C-alpha positions as CSV (number, residue, x, y, z in Angstrom):
1,M,-3.3,-30.0,77.4
2,Q,-7.0,-30.3,77.8
3,F,-7.7,-26.6,77.0
4,I,-6.1,-26.7,73.5
5,P,-8.3,-29.6,72.0
6,S,-11.4,-28.2,73.7
7,V,-11.1,-25.0,71.7
8,L,-9.5,-26.3,68.5
9,L,-12.0,-29.2,68.1
10,A,-15.1,-27.4,69.4
11,L,-16.6,-26.5,66.0
12,P,-15.9,-30.0,64.4
13,A,-17.2,-31.6,67.6
14,G,-20.4,-29.6,67.3
15,H,-20.9,-30.6,63.7
16,V,-20.4,-34.3,64.6
17,A,-23.0,-34.0,67.4
18,D,-25.6,-32.7,64.9
19,Q,-24.8,-35.4,62.4
20,F,-24.7,-38.6,64.4
21,E,-26.5,-40.2,67.3
22,R,-25.3,-38.1,70.4
23,R,-25.6,-41.0,72.9
24,R,-23.2,-43.0,70.8
25,I,-20.7,-40.1,70.7
26,V,-20.8,-39.6,74.5
27,L,-20.5,-43.3,75.0
28,L,-17.5,-43.4,72.7
29,G,-15.9,-40.5,74.3
30,Q,-16.4,-42.1,77.8
31,I,-14.8,-45.3,76.6
32,V,-11.7,-43.3,75.3
33,D,-11.6,-41.7,78.8
34,L,-11.8,-45.0,80.5
35,V,-9.0,-46.6,78.4
36,A,-6.8,-43.6,79.0
37,I,-7.3,-43.6,82.6
38,A,-6.8,-47.4,82.8
39,V,-3.6,-47.0,81.0
40,L,-2.6,-44.2,83.5
41,A,-3.4,-46.5,86.4
42,A,-1.4,-49.3,85.0
43,L,1.7,-47.0,84.4
44,S,1.4,-45.5,87.9
45,L,1.1,-48.9,89.6
46,R,4.2,-50.0,87.8
47,H,6.0,-46.8,88.6
48,A,6.4,-46.3,84.8
49,A,4.5,-43.1,84.5
50,H,6.6,-40.3,83.1
51,E,5.7,-36.6,82.2
52,A,5.5,-37.4,78.4
53,S,3.0,-40.3,78.9
54,I,1.0,-38.4,81.4
55,L,0.7,-35.3,79.0
56,A,-0.1,-37.6,76.1
57,L,-2.9,-39.3,78.0
58,V,-4.3,-36.0,79.2
59,F,-4.3,-34.8,75.7
60,V,-6.2,-37.9,74.6
61,I,-8.8,-37.2,77.4
62,G,-9.1,-33.7,76.3
63,V,-9.8,-34.7,72.7
64,A,-12.5,-37.0,73.9
65,K,-14.1,-34.4,76.3
66,A,-14.0,-31.9,73.3
67,F,-16.4,-34.3,71.5
68,E,-18.4,-35.4,74.5
69,F,-19.4,-31.9,75.7
70,P,-21.6,-30.6,72.8
71,A,-23.2,-34.0,72.4
72,M,-24.0,-34.3,76.1
73,Q,-25.3,-30.7,76.4
74,S,-27.6,-31.4,73.3
75,M,-29.0,-34.7,74.9
76,L,-30.7,-33.1,78.1
77,P,-33.6,-31.2,76.2
78,A,-34.6,-34.6,74.6
79,L,-34.6,-36.4,78.0
80,V,-36.9,-34.1,79.8
81,P,-40.0,-32.0,78.9
82,P,-39.2,-28.3,78.2
83,P,-41.0,-26.9,81.4
84,L,-38.7,-29.2,83.6
85,L,-35.4,-28.5,81.8
86,G,-34.4,-25.9,84.2
87,R,-34.8,-28.2,87.2
88,A,-33.0,-30.9,85.3
89,M,-30.0,-28.6,84.7
90,A,-30.1,-27.7,88.3
91,V,-29.9,-31.4,89.2
92,N,-27.0,-31.9,86.8
93,A,-25.2,-28.9,88.3
94,S,-25.8,-30.1,91.8
95,A,-24.1,-33.3,91.0
96,G,-21.1,-31.4,89.5
97,Q,-20.8,-29.1,92.5
98,A,-21.0,-32.1,94.9
99,A,-18.2,-33.8,92.9
100,M,-16.0,-30.6,93.1
101,I,-16.5,-30.5,96.9
102,M,-16.1,-34.2,97.6
103,G,-13.6,-35.1,94.7
104,P,-10.5,-33.5,96.1
105,A,-11.0,-34.7,99.7
106,L,-11.7,-38.4,98.5
107,G,-8.7,-38.1,96.2
108,G,-6.5,-37.0,99.0
109,L,-7.6,-40.0,101.2
110,L,-7.1,-42.4,98.3
111,Y,-3.6,-40.9,97.6
112,V,-2.3,-42.2,100.8
113,A,-2.6,-45.6,99.2
114,G,-0.7,-44.3,96.2
115,P,-1.5,-42.5,92.9
116,G,-2.1,-45.7,91.1
117,V,-5.1,-46.5,93.5
118,V,-6.6,-43.1,92.8
119,Y,-6.5,-43.8,88.9
120,V,-7.9,-47.4,89.5
121,V,-10.8,-45.9,91.3
122,C,-11.3,-43.3,88.5
123,A,-11.3,-46.0,85.9
124,L,-13.9,-48.0,87.9
125,L,-16.2,-44.9,88.1
126,Y,-15.8,-44.3,84.4
127,L,-16.7,-48.0,83.8
128,A,-19.9,-47.4,85.7
129,A,-20.6,-44.3,83.6
130,V,-20.0,-46.2,80.5
131,L,-22.5,-48.9,81.5
132,L,-25.0,-46.4,82.6
133,M,-24.8,-44.5,79.3
134,S,-25.0,-47.7,77.3
135,R,-28.4,-48.4,79.0
136,L,-29.8,-44.8,78.6
137,R,-33.0,-44.6,76.5
138,Y,-32.5,-41.7,74.2
139,E,-34.7,-40.9,71.2
140,Q,-33.2,-38.6,68.6
141,A,-34.7,-37.6,65.3
142,Q,-32.7,-39.0,62.3
143,P,-29.9,-36.3,61.8
144,K,-29.7,-34.6,58.5
145,R,-26.3,-35.6,57.1
146,E,-24.4,-32.7,55.7
147,P,-20.8,-32.6,54.6
148,A,-18.4,-30.8,56.9
149,T,-17.8,-27.4,55.2
150,L,-16.9,-24.0,56.5
151,K,-20.7,-23.2,56.3
152,T,-21.8,-26.1,58.4
153,L,-18.8,-25.8,60.8
154,F,-19.7,-22.2,61.4
155,A,-23.5,-22.6,61.4
156,G,-23.6,-22.3,65.1
157,V,-21.9,-19.0,65.0
158,H,-24.3,-17.7,62.4
159,F,-27.4,-18.9,64.4
160,I,-26.1,-17.2,67.6
161,R,-25.5,-13.9,65.6
162,A,-29.0,-14.0,64.2
163,R,-30.8,-14.7,67.6
164,P,-30.5,-11.6,69.9
165,D,-31.6,-13.6,72.9
166,V,-29.1,-16.4,72.5
167,L,-26.3,-13.8,71.7
168,G,-27.1,-12.0,74.8
169,V,-27.1,-14.9,77.1
170,I,-23.8,-16.4,75.7
171,S,-22.1,-13.0,75.8
172,L,-23.3,-12.1,79.2
173,D,-21.7,-15.3,80.4
174,L,-18.5,-14.5,78.7
175,F,-18.0,-11.0,80.1
176,A,-19.3,-12.0,83.5
177,V,-16.7,-14.9,83.8
178,L,-14.0,-12.5,82.3
179,L,-14.5,-9.8,84.9
180,G,-15.5,-11.9,87.8
181,G,-12.3,-13.8,88.5
182,A,-12.0,-13.2,92.2
183,T,-11.6,-16.9,93.0
184,A,-8.3,-16.9,91.1
185,L,-6.8,-14.5,93.6
186,L,-7.9,-16.5,96.7
187,P,-4.4,-17.3,97.8
188,I,-3.4,-13.7,97.8
189,F,-6.4,-12.6,99.9
190,A,-5.9,-15.4,102.3
191,K,-2.3,-14.5,103.0
192,D,-2.1,-10.7,102.5
193,V,-5.7,-9.4,103.2
194,L,-7.4,-11.9,105.6
195,H,-4.1,-13.0,107.2
196,T,-5.3,-16.7,107.5
197,G,-3.5,-19.9,106.8
198,P,-4.1,-23.0,104.7
199,W,-7.3,-23.9,106.6
200,G,-8.8,-20.5,105.8
201,L,-7.7,-20.8,102.2
202,G,-9.5,-24.1,102.1
203,L,-12.7,-22.5,103.6
204,L,-12.5,-19.7,101.1
205,R,-12.2,-22.2,98.2
206,A,-15.1,-24.2,99.4
207,A,-17.6,-21.3,100.0
208,P,-18.6,-20.8,96.4
209,A,-19.0,-24.4,95.7
210,V,-21.1,-24.8,98.8
211,G,-23.3,-21.8,97.9
212,A,-23.7,-23.2,94.2
213,L,-24.5,-26.6,95.5
214,L,-27.2,-25.5,97.9
215,M,-28.8,-23.2,95.4
216,S,-28.7,-25.9,92.7
217,L,-30.6,-28.2,95.1
218,W,-33.2,-25.5,95.7
219,L,-33.6,-24.9,91.9
220,A,-33.9,-28.6,91.4
221,R,-37.1,-28.6,93.5
222,H,-38.6,-25.3,92.2
223,N,-39.4,-24.2,88.7
224,L,-38.4,-20.8,87.5
225,E,-41.9,-19.9,86.1
226,R,-41.7,-16.1,85.6
227,R,-39.6,-13.2,84.9
228,V,-36.6,-15.4,84.2
229,G,-34.8,-12.6,82.1
230,T,-35.0,-10.2,85.0
231,L,-34.0,-12.9,87.4
232,M,-30.9,-13.7,85.3
233,F,-29.7,-10.2,85.1
234,A,-30.4,-9.7,88.9
235,S,-28.4,-12.8,89.7
236,V,-25.4,-11.6,87.6
237,A,-25.8,-8.3,89.2
238,G,-25.8,-10.1,92.6
239,F,-22.6,-11.9,91.6
240,G,-20.9,-8.4,91.0
241,V,-22.2,-7.1,94.3
242,A,-20.8,-10.2,96.1
243,T,-17.5,-9.6,94.3
244,L,-17.3,-6.2,95.6
245,V,-18.2,-7.2,99.1
246,F,-15.4,-9.8,99.1
247,A,-12.9,-7.2,97.6
248,V,-13.4,-4.7,100.6
249,S,-13.8,-7.3,103.4
250,T,-11.0,-7.8,105.9
251,W,-12.9,-10.3,108.0
252,L,-12.8,-14.0,107.1
253,W,-16.4,-14.6,108.0
254,V,-17.6,-11.7,105.8
255,S,-15.5,-13.0,102.8
256,L,-17.0,-16.6,103.3
257,V,-20.5,-15.1,103.2
258,A,-19.6,-13.1,100.1
259,L,-18.1,-16.1,98.3
260,F,-21.0,-18.3,99.4
261,A,-23.4,-15.7,97.9
262,L,-21.3,-15.4,94.7
263,G,-21.6,-19.2,94.1
264,A,-25.3,-19.1,94.7
265,F,-26.0,-16.2,92.4
266,D,-23.7,-17.8,89.7
267,M,-25.7,-20.9,89.9
268,V,-29.0,-19.2,89.3
269,S,-27.6,-17.3,86.3
270,M,-25.9,-20.5,84.9
271,V,-29.1,-22.6,85.0
272,I,-31.2,-19.8,83.4
273,R,-28.6,-19.1,80.8
274,G,-28.0,-22.8,79.9
275,A,-31.7,-23.5,79.8
276,L,-32.5,-20.5,77.5
277,V,-29.8,-21.5,75.0
278,Q,-31.0,-25.0,74.7
279,L,-34.7,-24.1,74.6
280,D,-34.2,-21.4,72.0
281,T,-32.1,-23.6,69.8
282,P,-33.7,-26.2,67.3
283,D,-32.6,-29.7,67.9
284,D,-30.6,-30.1,64.7
285,M,-28.5,-27.0,65.7
286,R,-27.9,-27.7,69.4
287,G,-24.6,-29.6,68.9
288,R,-23.0,-26.7,67.0
289,V,-24.5,-23.9,69.2
290,S,-23.2,-25.8,72.3
291,A,-19.8,-26.0,70.7
292,V,-19.7,-22.3,70.3
293,N,-20.9,-21.9,73.8
294,A,-18.0,-24.3,74.9
295,I,-15.5,-22.1,73.2
296,F,-16.8,-19.0,75.1
297,I,-16.9,-20.8,78.5
298,N,-13.4,-22.3,78.1
299,T,-11.7,-19.2,76.9
300,S,-13.5,-16.9,79.3
301,N,-12.4,-19.1,82.2
302,Q,-8.7,-19.0,81.1
303,L,-8.7,-15.4,80.2
304,G,-10.7,-14.3,83.3
305,E,-8.0,-15.8,85.5
306,F,-5.2,-14.2,83.3
307,E,-6.9,-10.9,83.5
308,S,-7.4,-11.1,87.2
309,G,-3.7,-12.1,87.8
310,L,-2.5,-9.3,85.4
311,L,-4.6,-6.6,87.1
312,A,-3.5,-7.9,90.5
313,A,0.2,-7.6,89.5
314,W,-0.4,-4.0,88.4
315,L,-2.9,-2.7,90.8
316,G,-3.0,-5.1,93.7
317,A,-5.5,-7.9,94.3
318,V,-8.1,-5.7,96.1
319,N,-8.3,-3.1,93.4
320,A,-8.3,-5.9,90.6
321,T,-11.2,-7.5,92.3
322,L,-13.0,-4.2,92.8
323,I,-12.6,-3.4,89.1
324,G,-14.0,-6.9,88.3
325,G,-17.0,-6.3,90.4
326,I,-17.7,-2.9,89.0
327,G,-17.1,-4.1,85.5
328,T,-19.8,-7.0,86.1
329,L,-22.4,-4.5,87.2
330,V,-21.6,-2.2,84.1
331,V,-22.1,-5.2,81.8
332,V,-25.4,-6.1,83.3
333,G,-26.6,-2.6,82.8
334,L,-25.3,-2.5,79.2
335,W,-26.9,-5.9,78.3
336,M,-30.2,-4.9,79.9
337,W,-30.3,-2.0,77.4
338,M,-28.9,-4.0,74.5
339,F,-31.1,-6.9,74.8
340,P,-34.6,-5.7,75.8
341,T,-36.4,-8.9,74.7
342,L,-34.1,-10.8,76.9
343,R,-34.7,-8.5,79.8
344,Q,-38.5,-9.0,79.3
345,R,-38.4,-12.8,78.9
346,Q,-41.0,-14.3,81.2
347,K,-40.4,-18.1,80.9
348,L,-37.5,-20.3,80.1
349,H,-39.6,-21.9,77.3
350,A,-40.4,-18.8,75.2
351,E,-43.9,-18.1,74.1
352,P,-44.4,-17.2,70.4
353,N,-44.6,-13.5,71.1
354,E,-41.5,-13.6,73.2
355,L,-39.2,-15.1,70.6
356,S,-36.7,-12.6,69.3
357,E,-36.7,-12.0,65.5
358,P,-33.6,-13.3,63.9
359,A,-31.3,-10.5,62.9
360,A,-30.3,-10.1,59.3
361,D,-27.3,-12.5,58.5
362,T,-24.9,-10.7,56.3
363,L,-22.6,-13.6,55.9
């Protein structure tokens, strides 16, 4: 219910993010989230929550999130100087990874008191987010108002097509996620390959998040100052190698190390990719470009898990993961050849001689 609006509303949401003050868009979206979760909490406390009401509220949250994402992504470059954007994105990512690790555990503890209590705590946290966002100092140039037409809605697509570096970064992310869906098969590996129980599966699920968290903390303290293009490709290749090691491992500790490395490599490439997209995009286009990026991210996550499950059903989990790892390495090699300026990129914030020439737009 959240995936559908995140894809269908992405382009209109990107247009809105470039037409209005982004802080207010995010604030309004968070208020909608807060109200929806508060209603869900009230229904749960009264034991009146039914499947239809839950799905409807989740859909409302999905709509709000669809508008929040491009606006929030576009805000960060205006809040920090360009040389520090990579570190800022790493800090943001570390907060997200910490929430992914701690959230389920805290949710499980709170659930002992009942689902209504969980939703009440969530509503209070959203209230804190709304208050913090309302006090955020954010300066944005007066947006140039344009009517919503097919041309303006698809302007982000045209921009990405015309910028080889941006196209290379976003498409690399798409195919890496499509092929590297090993984590979707963790229950099969835990039971049939590693012969471990629920505690082992829990460790396997936590390992990538822990690796990503520790790497994001390191990146938050260290600037990526040179050869970022090579580093990005190397990190995606490392992701592929870690996937291969996990596929052939029959020892739990080796699998944990491989998944830890997988999460760390993914974090490096994610920070570089995110910073490159934002820094190579002018401010008046960031919302629409972020919206297109959101479509790639959301669809690749869903299709990647589907592809992994389908291959596992046909060829087995090990062979499916091996194919994914090999495919990731092939994609890295192809993209290094197809996007030479991206491979040669030295800094996150491109020097004038590093900027790729816009490709001819035939649309």
